[in-house]
N, C-alpha and C positions, 0 to 999 in steps of 0.2 A: 869110815874108818881109817886111825892110825895104825903106828906103829905096834907090832903085835908086844903081848904083854904091857901097852899103854893104855890107860883110863881116860878119856879126855872128861872133864868134870865140868858138867854147861849150871852148875851152881856158884850161885853170887857168897860170895864170904861177907859183904858189905850190908850192910843196912839197907832193906828195902827202901827207906826214902831217899836214900845217896840214887838206889838206880831210879827211882819216879820221876826223879829231877833231872837226871838225865838227859831221860827218854820224854821227859817233859818240854824238854832245851833241846832237844840233838837237834832239828834243822835248826835253828840261831849259830848253833855246833855249826856243823857243816857250811855254814853258808859266812864263816868269821862274823858273825855280828854280837858275838861275845866281849863282855871287857876281858882284859888278858887274863886279872885271874878265876874269872868263871870260865875262860877255855881251857887255863890249867888242870881244872879243878875236876873239868869233867871228863879234857882229856886225862888222867890220871884215871878216871873211876873207869872209863873205858879200858885201860889197859889189864885192870886189874879182875873187870866182870866179863867174863866170854858168853853170859847173853845179852848184856848191853850191846857191846862189841860188835857181836854178829847184826845187831840189829843196825847197828851205826852203817856197817859196810854194808849193808840189803839199801841202804836207804842211800850211799856215794853210789853204788852200782844205780838205782833208781836213775839219781843226779844226772848221772851222764847220759844216761840214754835217752831223757829226757830232754837233756843239752844238747845233744846230738840228731834230735829230730827235726825235720825239716819240713816244717808244715806251712800250709798256704798263708801268704800275706794276707791280713784283711784290709778292704779296699780305704780309700784314702776318705772317701766318703764316711768310714765308719766311726772315724776318730772326729771327723767335723761334728757327725752329728753326738755325740757322744760330750764331747768338751760344750758342745753346746746346751745341752739336757744339765751336765752340771752347771753351766755359768747360771740358766735358770733355776738349780735349784739353791745356789746359793742367795742372789736374788729372793727368790720368795721368803728365806730365814730371815734376812735384815730385819 
């Protein structure tokens, strides 16, 4: 709920293809993996589109929660097995 008499619009006034691009590239945007031009374009879209900005905020919160989670570390032997399997696969395709 907002202030009395103030109605929030959750409708986007920009073309849906812009929303689709912003949502398709949202994780790249959050991770800073886009070109400067794309970062600016997606950022500008998020500022003018409440539904896309809401999705952005949700994903930022999820990213923060995941980064704060302290999971168990994988055993060293697992790393060695994965690297060995990758090397065998590379050798197989040569």
